[in-house]
TORKOL-4160 file (C-alpha; in steps of 0.2 Angstrom, whole numbers, padded with zeros to 4 digits, m for minus):
431
<pt num="1" X="m0001" Y="m0001" Z="0001"/>
<pt num="2" X="0006" Y="0017" Z="m0006"/>
<pt num="3" X="0002" Y="0031" Z="0003"/>
<pt num="4" X="m0002" Y="0047" Z="m0005"/>
<pt num="5" X="0003" Y="0065" Z="0007"/>
<pt num="6" X="m0013" Y="0076" Z="0003"/>
<pt num="7" X="m0004" Y="0093" Z="0007"/>
<pt num="8" X="m0022" Y="0102" Z="0007"/>
<pt num="9" X="m0036" Y="0112" Z="0015"/>
<pt num="10" X="m0045" Y="0114" Z="m0001"/>
<pt num="11" X="m0059" Y="0102" Z="m0002"/>
<pt num="12" X="m0058" Y="0101" Z="m0022"/>
<pt num="13" X="m0041" Y="0094" Z="m0020"/>
<pt num="14" X="m0045" Y="0082" Z="m0006"/>
<pt num="15" X="m0060" Y="0073" Z="m0013"/>
<pt num="16" X="m0052" Y="0072" Z="m0030"/>
<pt num="17" X="m0037" Y="0062" Z="m0021"/>
<pt num="18" X="m0050" Y="0052" Z="m0008"/>
<pt num="19" X="m0062" Y="0047" Z="m0024"/>
<pt num="20" X="m0046" Y="0043" Z="m0035"/>
<pt num="21" X="m0038" Y="0032" Z="m0023"/>
<pt num="22" X="m0055" Y="0023" Z="m0019"/>
<pt num="23" X="m0052" Y="0016" Z="m0037"/>
<pt num="24" X="m0037" Y="0011" Z="m0033"/>
<pt num="25" X="m0039" Y="0005" Z="m0014"/>
<pt num="26" X="m0026" Y="m0010" Z="m0017"/>
<pt num="27" X="m0013" Y="0000" Z="m0020"/>
<pt num="28" X="m0016" Y="0017" Z="m0014"/>
<pt num="29" X="m0021" Y="0028" Z="0001"/>
<pt num="30" X="m0024" Y="0046" Z="0004"/>
<pt num="31" X="m0017" Y="0054" Z="0020"/>
<pt num="32" X="m0020" Y="0072" Z="0023"/>
<pt num="33" X="m0015" Y="0086" Z="0032"/>
<pt num="34" X="m0017" Y="0104" Z="0035"/>
<pt num="35" X="m0002" Y="0113" Z="0043"/>
<pt num="36" X="0014" Y="0114" Z="0039"/>
<pt num="37" X="0025" Y="0106" Z="0053"/>
<pt num="38" X="0016" Y="0090" Z="0052"/>
<pt num="39" X="0018" Y="0088" Z="0035"/>
<pt num="40" X="0035" Y="0091" Z="0034"/>
<pt num="41" X="0035" Y="0078" Z="0052"/>
<pt num="42" X="0024" Y="0064" Z="0042"/>
<pt num="43" X="0038" Y="0068" Z="0028"/>
<pt num="44" X="0054" Y="0063" Z="0041"/>
<pt num="45" X="0047" Y="0048" Z="0048"/>
<pt num="46" X="0035" Y="0039" Z="0031"/>
<pt num="47" X="0044" Y="0046" Z="0015"/>
<pt num="48" X="0029" Y="0044" Z="0005"/>
<pt num="49" X="0033" Y="0042" Z="m0013"/>
<pt num="50" X="0020" Y="0052" Z="m0022"/>
<pt num="51" X="0016" Y="0069" Z="m0012"/>
<pt num="52" X="0003" Y="0082" Z="m0017"/>
<pt num="53" X="0007" Y="0100" Z="m0013"/>
<pt num="54" X="m0007" Y="0111" Z="m0013"/>
<pt num="55" X="0000" Y="0129" Z="m0016"/>
<pt num="56" X="m0020" Y="0136" Z="m0015"/>
<pt num="57" X="m0022" Y="0132" Z="0002"/>
<pt num="58" X="m0018" Y="0148" Z="0011"/>
<pt num="59" X="m0014" Y="0141" Z="0026"/>
<pt num="60" X="m0001" Y="0127" Z="0023"/>
<pt num="61" X="0017" Y="0134" Z="0019"/>
<pt num="62" X="0021" Y="0125" Z="0004"/>
<pt num="63" X="0039" Y="0134" Z="m0002"/>
<pt num="64" X="0045" Y="0129" Z="0014"/>
<pt num="65" X="0038" Y="0110" Z="0014"/>
<pt num="66" X="0046" Y="0110" Z="m0005"/>
<pt num="67" X="0064" Y="0116" Z="0004"/>
<pt num="68" X="0063" Y="0104" Z="0017"/>
<pt num="69" X="0062" Y="0088" Z="0004"/>
<pt num="70" X="0074" Y="0097" Z="m0007"/>
<pt num="71" X="0087" Y="0101" Z="0010"/>
<pt num="72" X="0087" Y="0079" Z="0009"/>
<pt num="73" X="0084" Y="0075" Z="m0009"/>
<pt num="74" X="0094" Y="0056" Z="m0004"/>
<pt num="75" X="0080" Y="0052" Z="0008"/>
<pt num="76" X="0063" Y="0063" Z="0000"/>
<pt num="77" X="0064" Y="0062" Z="m0020"/>
<pt num="78" X="0049" Y="0055" Z="m0026"/>
<pt num="79" X="0034" Y="0063" Z="m0037"/>
<pt num="80" X="0028" Y="0079" Z="m0030"/>
<pt num="81" X="0012" Y="0085" Z="m0040"/>
<pt num="82" X="0011" Y="0101" Z="m0036"/>
<pt num="83" X="m0010" Y="0110" Z="m0038"/>
<pt num="84" X="m0009" Y="0129" Z="m0041"/>
<pt num="85" X="m0023" Y="0140" Z="m0036"/>
<pt num="86" X="m0018" Y="0152" Z="m0056"/>
<pt num="87" X="m0010" Y="0149" Z="m0071"/>
<pt num="88" X="0003" Y="0162" Z="m0068"/>
<pt num="89" X="0007" Y="0151" Z="m0051"/>
<pt num="90" X="0009" Y="0138" Z="m0061"/>
<pt num="91" X="0021" Y="0145" Z="m0073"/>
<pt num="92" X="0031" Y="0151" Z="m0060"/>
<pt num="93" X="0032" Y="0134" Z="m0051"/>
<pt num="94" X="0037" Y="0125" Z="m0069"/>
<pt num="95" X="0052" Y="0137" Z="m0069"/>
<pt num="96" X="0061" Y="0131" Z="m0055"/>
<pt num="97" X="0064" Y="0116" Z="m0064"/>
<pt num="98" X="0062" Y="0105" Z="m0048"/>
<pt num="99" X="0068" Y="0087" Z="m0053"/>
<pt num="100" X="0055" Y="0082" Z="m0039"/>
<pt num="101" X="0041" Y="0086" Z="m0049"/>
<pt num="102" X="0031" Y="0076" Z="m0059"/>
<pt num="103" X="0016" Y="0087" Z="m0061"/>
<pt num="104" X="0011" Y="0107" Z="m0060"/>
<pt num="105" X="m0008" Y="0108" Z="m0062"/>
<pt num="106" X="m0021" Y="0121" Z="m0058"/>
<pt num="107" X="m0036" Y="0117" Z="m0045"/>
<pt num="108" X="m0048" Y="0115" Z="m0060"/>
<pt num="109" X="m0037" Y="0103" Z="m0070"/>
<pt num="110" X="m0030" Y="0094" Z="m0054"/>
<pt num="111" X="m0050" Y="0089" Z="m0054"/>
<pt num="112" X="m0049" Y="0083" Z="m0073"/>
<pt num="113" X="m0033" Y="0074" Z="m0072"/>
<pt num="114" X="m0029" Y="0071" Z="m0057"/>
<pt num="115" X="m0036" Y="0050" Z="m0056"/>
<pt num="116" X="m0027" Y="0049" Z="m0075"/>
<pt num="117" X="m0012" Y="0052" Z="m0068"/>
<pt num="118" X="m0015" Y="0040" Z="m0053"/>
<pt num="119" X="m0018" Y="0027" Z="m0066"/>
<pt num="120" X="m0001" Y="0032" Z="m0074"/>
<pt num="121" X="0009" Y="0031" Z="m0058"/>
<pt num="122" X="m0001" Y="0014" Z="m0054"/>
<pt num="123" X="0005" Y="0007" Z="m0071"/>
<pt num="124" X="0024" Y="0011" Z="m0070"/>
<pt num="125" X="0027" Y="0007" Z="m0050"/>
<pt num="126" X="0045" Y="0001" Z="m0055"/>
<pt num="127" X="0048" Y="0019" Z="m0059"/>
<pt num="128" X="0040" Y="0030" Z="m0045"/>
<pt num="129" X="0042" Y="0015" Z="m0029"/>
<pt num="130" X="0062" Y="0013" Z="m0032"/>
<pt num="131" X="0067" Y="0030" Z="m0031"/>
<pt num="132" X="0077" Y="0033" Z="m0017"/>
<pt num="133" X="0081" Y="0015" Z="m0014"/>
<pt num="134" X="0093" Y="0016" Z="m0031"/>
<pt num="135" X="0085" Y="m0003" Z="m0034"/>
<pt num="136" X="0094" Y="m0005" Z="m0053"/>
<pt num="137" X="0090" Y="m0024" Z="m0059"/>
<pt num="138" X="0104" Y="m0028" Z="m0072"/>
<pt num="139" X="0100" Y="m0028" Z="m0091"/>
<pt num="140" X="0088" Y="m0019" Z="m0100"/>
<pt num="141" X="0071" Y="m0011" Z="m0093"/>
<pt num="142" X="0059" Y="m0007" Z="m0107"/>
<pt num="143" X="0043" Y="m0001" Z="m0110"/>
<pt num="144" X="0031" Y="0011" Z="m0118"/>
<pt num="145" X="0020" Y="0025" Z="m0114"/>
<pt num="146" X="0004" Y="0031" Z="m0123"/>
<pt num="147" X="m0002" Y="0050" Z="m0122"/>
<pt num="148" X="m0015" Y="0059" Z="m0131"/>
<pt num="149" X="m0014" Y="0077" Z="m0139"/>
<pt num="150" X="m0012" Y="0089" Z="m0122"/>
<pt num="151" X="0003" Y="0098" Z="m0118"/>
<pt num="152" X="0000" Y="0091" Z="m0101"/>
<pt num="153" X="0002" Y="0074" Z="m0103"/>
<pt num="154" X="0018" Y="0078" Z="m0115"/>
<pt num="155" X="0026" Y="0087" Z="m0100"/>
<pt num="156" X="0020" Y="0075" Z="m0087"/>
<pt num="157" X="0029" Y="0061" Z="m0096"/>
<pt num="158" X="0045" Y="0069" Z="m0100"/>
<pt num="159" X="0047" Y="0073" Z="m0082"/>
<pt num="160" X="0043" Y="0056" Z="m0079"/>
<pt num="161" X="0057" Y="0049" Z="m0086"/>
<pt num="162" X="0069" Y="0062" Z="m0081"/>
<pt num="163" X="0066" Y="0061" Z="m0067"/>
<pt num="164" X="0068" Y="0044" Z="m0065"/>
<pt num="165" X="0087" Y="0042" Z="m0074"/>
<pt num="166" X="0091" Y="0057" Z="m0067"/>
<pt num="167" X="0086" Y="0049" Z="m0047"/>
<pt num="168" X="0093" Y="0031" Z="m0052"/>
<pt num="169" X="0110" Y="0040" Z="m0058"/>
<pt num="170" X="0109" Y="0036" Z="m0075"/>
<pt num="171" X="0112" Y="0058" Z="m0080"/>
<pt num="172" X="0120" Y="0069" Z="m0071"/>
<pt num="173" X="0112" Y="0086" Z="m0067"/>
<pt num="174" X="0117" Y="0093" Z="m0084"/>
<pt num="175" X="0111" Y="0080" Z="m0095"/>
<pt num="176" X="0097" Y="0080" Z="m0084"/>
<pt num="177" X="0092" Y="0095" Z="m0092"/>
<pt num="178" X="0099" Y="0092" Z="m0110"/>
<pt num="179" X="0088" Y="0077" Z="m0110"/>
<pt num="180" X="0071" Y="0085" Z="m0103"/>
<pt num="181" X="0076" Y="0100" Z="m0118"/>
<pt num="182" X="0076" Y="0086" Z="m0129"/>
<pt num="183" X="0059" Y="0075" Z="m0125"/>
<pt num="184" X="0052" Y="0091" Z="m0124"/>
<pt num="185" X="0056" Y="0097" Z="m0140"/>
<pt num="186" X="0053" Y="0078" Z="m0152"/>
<pt num="187" X="0038" Y="0073" Z="m0141"/>
<pt num="188" X="0032" Y="0094" Z="m0147"/>
<pt num="189" X="0036" Y="0089" Z="m0165"/>
<pt num="190" X="0025" Y="0077" Z="m0164"/>
<pt num="191" X="0012" Y="0084" Z="m0157"/>
<pt num="192" X="0012" Y="0100" Z="m0166"/>
<pt num="193" X="0019" Y="0094" Z="m0186"/>
<pt num="194" X="0014" Y="0075" Z="m0184"/>
<pt num="195" X="m0004" Y="0072" Z="m0174"/>
<pt num="196" X="m0009" Y="0089" Z="m0177"/>
<pt num="197" X="m0004" Y="0095" Z="m0197"/>
<pt num="198" X="0002" Y="0112" Z="m0188"/>
<pt num="199" X="0014" Y="0115" Z="m0202"/>
<pt num="200" X="0027" Y="0127" Z="m0201"/>
<pt num="201" X="0020" Y="0141" Z="m0209"/>
<pt num="202" X="0004" Y="0138" Z="m0198"/>
<pt num="203" X="0012" Y="0140" Z="m0185"/>
<pt num="204" X="0023" Y="0157" Z="m0189"/>
<pt num="205" X="0006" Y="0163" Z="m0197"/>
<pt num="206" X="m0002" Y="0162" Z="m0182"/>
<pt num="207" X="0010" Y="0166" Z="m0169"/>
<pt num="208" X="0015" Y="0182" Z="m0179"/>
<pt num="209" X="m0005" Y="0187" Z="m0175"/>
<pt num="210" X="m0001" Y="0189" Z="m0157"/>
<pt num="211" X="m0011" Y="0173" Z="m0154"/>
<pt num="212" X="m0009" Y="0159" Z="m0140"/>
<pt num="213" X="m0002" Y="0142" Z="m0145"/>
<pt num="214" X="m0011" Y="0133" Z="m0132"/>
<pt num="215" X="m0025" Y="0142" Z="m0140"/>
<pt num="216" X="m0023" Y="0134" Z="m0158"/>
<pt num="217" X="m0018" Y="0118" Z="m0150"/>
<pt num="218" X="m0037" Y="0115" Z="m0142"/>
<pt num="219" X="m0042" Y="0119" Z="m0158"/>
<pt num="220" X="m0037" Y="0107" Z="m0169"/>
<pt num="221" X="m0037" Y="0092" Z="m0157"/>
<pt num="222" X="m0055" Y="0096" Z="m0160"/>
<pt num="223" X="m0056" Y="0091" Z="m0176"/>
<pt num="224" X="m0063" Y="0074" Z="m0177"/>
<pt num="225" X="m0046" Y="0069" Z="m0188"/>
<pt num="226" X="m0035" Y="0073" Z="m0176"/>
<pt num="227" X="m0046" Y="0069" Z="m0160"/>
<pt num="228" X="m0040" Y="0052" Z="m0159"/>
<pt num="229" X="m0023" Y="0052" Z="m0162"/>
<pt num="230" X="m0010" Y="0047" Z="m0149"/>
<pt num="231" X="0009" Y="0048" Z="m0146"/>
<pt num="232" X="0019" Y="0033" Z="m0143"/>
<pt num="233" X="0035" Y="0034" Z="m0132"/>
<pt num="234" X="0044" Y="0017" Z="m0127"/>
<pt num="235" X="0063" Y="0019" Z="m0121"/>
<pt num="236" X="0076" Y="0004" Z="m0116"/>
<pt num="237" X="0085" Y="0008" Z="m0102"/>
<pt num="238" X="0104" Y="m0001" Z="m0103"/>
<pt num="239" X="0118" Y="0000" Z="m0092"/>
<pt num="240" X="0127" Y="0011" Z="m0104"/>
<pt num="241" X="0115" Y="0019" Z="m0114"/>
<pt num="242" X="0097" Y="0024" Z="m0115"/>
<pt num="243" X="0087" Y="0024" Z="m0133"/>
<pt num="244" X="0071" Y="0031" Z="m0134"/>
<pt num="245" X="0058" Y="0031" Z="m0150"/>
<pt num="246" X="0043" Y="0043" Z="m0151"/>
<pt num="247" X="0033" Y="0040" Z="m0167"/>
<pt num="248" X="0016" Y="0049" Z="m0170"/>
<pt num="249" X="0001" Y="0043" Z="m0179"/>
<pt num="250" X="0002" Y="0059" Z="m0192"/>
<pt num="251" X="0008" Y="0055" Z="m0208"/>
<pt num="252" X="0024" Y="0062" Z="m0208"/>
<pt num="253" X="0034" Y="0077" Z="m0213"/>
<pt num="254" X="0050" Y="0081" Z="m0223"/>
<pt num="255" X="0061" Y="0081" Z="m0209"/>
<pt num="256" X="0076" Y="0081" Z="m0219"/>
<pt num="257" X="0070" Y="0100" Z="m0227"/>
<pt num="258" X="0073" Y="0105" Z="m0204"/>
<pt num="259" X="0090" Y="0098" Z="m0202"/>
<pt num="260" X="0096" Y="0110" Z="m0216"/>
<pt num="261" X="0090" Y="0125" Z="m0211"/>
<pt num="262" X="0101" Y="0136" Z="m0202"/>
<pt num="263" X="0101" Y="0140" Z="m0185"/>
<pt num="264" X="0099" Y="0156" Z="m0181"/>
<pt num="265" X="0088" Y="0164" Z="m0165"/>
<pt num="266" X="0077" Y="0176" Z="m0177"/>
<pt num="267" X="0067" Y="0163" Z="m0181"/>
<pt num="268" X="0050" Y="0163" Z="m0172"/>
<pt num="269" X="0052" Y="0142" Z="m0171"/>
<pt num="270" X="0058" Y="0127" Z="m0180"/>
<pt num="271" X="0073" Y="0123" Z="m0172"/>
<pt num="272" X="0068" Y="0109" Z="m0163"/>
<pt num="273" X="0077" Y="0095" Z="m0174"/>
<pt num="274" X="0094" Y="0104" Z="m0176"/>
<pt num="275" X="0092" Y="0106" Z="m0155"/>
<pt num="276" X="0088" Y="0088" Z="m0154"/>
<pt num="277" X="0103" Y="0082" Z="m0163"/>
<pt num="278" X="0115" Y="0093" Z="m0155"/>
<pt num="279" X="0109" Y="0086" Z="m0137"/>
<pt num="280" X="0108" Y="0066" Z="m0141"/>
<pt num="281" X="0116" Y="0054" Z="m0150"/>
<pt num="282" X="0111" Y="0043" Z="m0164"/>
<pt num="283" X="0097" Y="0053" Z="m0170"/>
<pt num="284" X="0088" Y="0046" Z="m0184"/>
<pt num="285" X="0069" Y="0045" Z="m0192"/>
<pt num="286" X="0060" Y="0033" Z="m0202"/>
<pt num="287" X="0059" Y="0035" Z="m0219"/>
<pt num="288" X="0038" Y="0043" Z="m0217"/>
<pt num="289" X="0045" Y="0058" Z="m0204"/>
<pt num="290" X="0033" Y="0051" Z="m0190"/>
<pt num="291" X="0046" Y="0042" Z="m0179"/>
<pt num="292" X="0060" Y="0047" Z="m0174"/>
<pt num="293" X="0074" Y="0039" Z="m0161"/>
<pt num="294" X="0089" Y="0045" Z="m0151"/>
<pt num="295" X="0101" Y="0039" Z="m0136"/>
<pt num="296" X="0112" Y="0044" Z="m0122"/>
<pt num="297" X="0124" Y="0039" Z="m0115"/>
<pt num="298" X="0124" Y="0035" Z="m0099"/>
<pt num="299" X="0132" Y="0040" Z="m0082"/>
<pt num="300" X="0143" Y="0026" Z="m0074"/>
<pt num="301" X="0147" Y="0024" Z="m0055"/>
<pt num="302" X="0143" Y="0038" Z="m0048"/>
<pt num="303" X="0129" Y="0044" Z="m0037"/>
<pt num="304" X="0121" Y="0064" Z="m0041"/>
<pt num="305" X="0116" Y="0069" Z="m0022"/>
<pt num="306" X="0125" Y="0069" Z="m0006"/>
<pt num="307" X="0114" Y="0063" Z="0008"/>
<pt num="308" X="0114" Y="0079" Z="0018"/>
<pt num="309" X="0120" Y="0072" Z="0036"/>
<pt num="310" X="0136" Y="0065" Z="0029"/>
<pt num="311" X="0140" Y="0080" Z="0020"/>
<pt num="312" X="0153" Y="0085" Z="0035"/>
<pt num="313" X="0161" Y="0070" Z="0032"/>
<pt num="314" X="0177" Y="0068" Z="0023"/>
<pt num="315" X="0178" Y="0059" Z="0007"/>
<pt num="316" X="0191" Y="0045" Z="0004"/>
<pt num="317" X="0200" Y="0043" Z="m0013"/>
<pt num="318" X="0206" Y="0024" Z="m0017"/>
<pt num="319" X="0215" Y="0019" Z="m0030"/>
<pt num="320" X="0216" Y="0001" Z="m0040"/>
<pt num="321" X="0216" Y="m0012" Z="m0027"/>
<pt num="322" X="0218" Y="m0001" Z="m0010"/>
<pt num="323" X="0210" Y="m0014" Z="0003"/>
<pt num="324" X="0194" Y="m0005" Z="0009"/>
<pt num="325" X="0192" Y="m0016" Z="0025"/>
<pt num="326" X="0197" Y="m0036" Z="0028"/>
<pt num="327" X="0186" Y="m0050" Z="0033"/>
<pt num="328" X="0189" Y="m0054" Z="0052"/>
<pt num="329" X="0194" Y="m0038" Z="0053"/>
<pt num="330" X="0187" Y="m0028" Z="0070"/>
<pt num="331" X="0178" Y="m0011" Z="0065"/>
<pt num="332" X="0163" Y="m0008" Z="0062"/>
<pt num="333" X="0163" Y="0010" Z="0052"/>
<pt num="334" X="0149" Y="0013" Z="0037"/>
<pt num="335" X="0154" Y="0018" Z="0020"/>
<pt num="336" X="0143" Y="0029" Z="0008"/>
<pt num="337" X="0149" Y="0026" Z="m0010"/>
<pt num="338" X="0150" Y="0042" Z="m0019"/>
<pt num="339" X="0159" Y="0032" Z="m0037"/>
<pt num="340" X="0169" Y="0018" Z="m0042"/>
<pt num="341" X="0166" Y="m0002" Z="m0038"/>
<pt num="342" X="0173" Y="m0010" Z="m0024"/>
<pt num="343" X="0177" Y="m0031" Z="m0027"/>
<pt num="344" X="0169" Y="m0040" Z="m0012"/>
<pt num="345" X="0180" Y="m0055" Z="m0007"/>
<pt num="346" X="0174" Y="m0070" Z="0006"/>
<pt num="347" X="0185" Y="m0084" Z="0011"/>
<pt num="348" X="0197" Y="m0078" Z="m0004"/>
<pt num="349" X="0183" Y="m0081" Z="m0018"/>
<pt num="350" X="0174" Y="m0066" Z="m0029"/>
<pt num="351" X="0158" Y="m0065" Z="m0021"/>
<pt num="352" X="0149" Y="m0048" Z="m0030"/>
<pt num="353" X="0155" Y="m0030" Z="m0034"/>
<pt num="354" X="0146" Y="m0016" Z="m0026"/>
<pt num="355" X="0144" Y="0004" Z="m0034"/>
<pt num="356" X="0135" Y="0017" Z="m0028"/>
<pt num="357" X="0119" Y="0007" Z="m0033"/>
<pt num="358" X="0119" Y="0001" Z="m0017"/>
<pt num="359" X="0125" Y="0014" Z="m0006"/>
<pt num="360" X="0134" Y="0006" Z="0007"/>
<pt num="361" X="0150" Y="m0004" Z="0013"/>
<pt num="362" X="0147" Y="m0011" Z="0030"/>
<pt num="363" X="0130" Y="m0010" Z="0035"/>
<pt num="364" X="0130" Y="m0029" Z="0042"/>
<pt num="365" X="0146" Y="m0025" Z="0055"/>
<pt num="366" X="0138" Y="m0010" Z="0059"/>
<pt num="367" X="0122" Y="m0016" Z="0060"/>
<pt num="368" X="0127" Y="m0032" Z="0072"/>
<pt num="369" X="0142" Y="m0023" Z="0079"/>
<pt num="370" X="0152" Y="m0039" Z="0073"/>
<pt num="371" X="0169" Y="m0045" Z="0063"/>
<pt num="372" X="0169" Y="m0038" Z="0042"/>
<pt num="373" X="0162" Y="m0053" Z="0035"/>
<pt num="374" X="0171" Y="m0050" Z="0018"/>
<pt num="375" X="0187" Y="m0041" Z="0011"/>
<pt num="376" X="0182" Y="m0025" Z="0001"/>
<pt num="377" X="0196" Y="m0021" Z="m0013"/>
<pt num="378" X="0193" Y="m0003" Z="m0025"/>
<pt num="379" X="0191" Y="m0007" Z="m0045"/>
<pt num="380" X="0201" Y="0008" Z="m0051"/>
<pt num="381" X="0198" Y="0024" Z="m0044"/>
<pt num="382" X="0187" Y="0026" Z="m0031"/>
<pt num="383" X="0178" Y="0039" Z="m0020"/>
<pt num="384" X="0170" Y="0032" Z="m0001"/>
<pt num="385" X="0165" Y="0044" Z="0014"/>
<pt num="386" X="0170" Y="0034" Z="0028"/>
<pt num="387" X="0155" Y="0037" Z="0044"/>
<pt num="388" X="0162" Y="0030" Z="0063"/>
<pt num="389" X="0148" Y="0019" Z="0070"/>
<pt num="390" X="0144" Y="0032" Z="0085"/>
<pt num="391" X="0144" Y="0046" Z="0072"/>
<pt num="392" X="0129" Y="0039" Z="0062"/>
<pt num="393" X="0120" Y="0032" Z="0076"/>
<pt num="394" X="0120" Y="0052" Z="0084"/>
<pt num="395" X="0116" Y="0057" Z="0067"/>
<pt num="396" X="0101" Y="0045" Z="0069"/>
<pt num="397" X="0093" Y="0049" Z="0084"/>
<pt num="398" X="0093" Y="0067" Z="0079"/>
<pt num="399" X="0087" Y="0062" Z="0062"/>
<pt num="400" X="0076" Y="0046" Z="0065"/>
<pt num="401" X="0070" Y="0045" Z="0047"/>
<pt num="402" X="0087" Y="0039" Z="0040"/>
<pt num="403" X="0085" Y="0023" Z="0053"/>
<pt num="404" X="0069" Y="0020" Z="0044"/>
<pt num="405" X="0076" Y="0023" Z="0028"/>
<pt num="406" X="0091" Y="0010" Z="0030"/>
<pt num="407" X="0077" Y="m0002" Z="0036"/>
<pt num="408" X="0070" Y="0001" Z="0020"/>
<pt num="409" X="0085" Y="m0003" Z="0010"/>
<pt num="410" X="0091" Y="m0019" Z="0016"/>
<pt num="411" X="0073" Y="m0025" Z="0019"/>
<pt num="412" X="0071" Y="m0023" Z="m0002"/>
<pt num="413" X="0087" Y="m0029" Z="m0003"/>
<pt num="414" X="0084" Y="m0046" Z="0006"/>
<pt num="415" X="0066" Y="m0047" Z="m0003"/>
<pt num="416" X="0078" Y="m0046" Z="m0019"/>
<pt num="417" X="0087" Y="m0061" Z="m0011"/>
<pt num="418" X="0072" Y="m0071" Z="m0005"/>
<pt num="419" X="0064" Y="m0069" Z="m0025"/>
<pt num="420" X="0084" Y="m0072" Z="m0032"/>
<pt num="421" X="0086" Y="m0088" Z="m0020"/>
<pt num="422" X="0068" Y="m0096" Z="m0024"/>
<pt num="423" X="0073" Y="m0093" Z="m0043"/>
<pt num="424" X="0088" Y="m0104" Z="m0042"/>
<pt num="425" X="0077" Y="m0116" Z="m0031"/>
<pt num="426" X="0068" Y="m0118" Z="m0046"/>
<pt num="427" X="0081" Y="m0119" Z="m0057"/>
<pt num="428" X="0089" Y="m0131" Z="m0048"/>
<pt num="429" X="0073" Y="m0143" Z="m0046"/>
<pt num="430" X="0069" Y="m0142" Z="m0064"/>
<pt num="431" X="0084" Y="m0151" Z="m0072"/>
């Protein structure tokens, strides 16, 4: 059961969340709070993945709540859905480019779209509910989305994908911005030029007349010949690269013409394709011009954020084959993995290799106050943050949610190991 924190005193927002949760009662439960401090406390102790922050509720300091989340993003990042009173406020929040926000909606749009968003989150739970645990499964992660001709859909799916890649350390902060731009450009092209058949000339004439582009999209989307068209987004996330394919239901367009255009800033629009090619790798269109694919290299063996309470401790650098700790050694310090890979040897046999996705080295000796169960060697250049047990216990007393988080991480590892053992047993029995 996943809890949806709802920070609101607006009955429209509260009732919308509760009604949507009833339809997914086996998966989601609404937790409603109307005061700022209890909300921050709840986030600290429960670490909810989905947070609805209602900026239309005047007595709730959503800025303070957002700052509390951002100040310790290792624990608190997840899906934030912001609700605003006005479109101006919505635009201001979107300008923040906060990597935790997957949707920003006015109250009216929230009432219309929240159930659909909840359905999307339910259908793609692996993207949301492993956040913060960095539970990255080896091999390929593949899937697809289908969205309509609504600019909100485009923004939502873009934020959803980019946030997942950033929070699982596949992309850096700089790459996050680049990928967000690239996806938005290609998806906007699929919407405007593909599904809604808006030509370059149509768009230029509309904008030069001082009209709002959203109004043109809404007008075209009401036409019967365009209303049922969809945008198809496929992804394949591997160890070294991530690949995306975007296809629309339109008739295609002459994409070669726009590749040849000069890249000037004087034009009102038409730079999307060239910008995408500058930002991504291996960009290609199908012959018809209604499908584009591209890939980005994944960041390897490095974290994007260091927990706030760990930052004061010194970073230790290791060279290839340097020893972090030895088997049977009497030490119980905890190590946070900043970058690199670490080979784990038990009884002189290699048992596994740890990366930043595993977060910690030495948690068993730390928790059990026992001897080291393995020898750990650096593989290449690596960095760790060493945290003495007494210091970390003091930090947990001041910040109990770290203890909860560590327990969740270990429980998740145990669950994965149990599943692996079951699969191994099935393989053995089938022979």
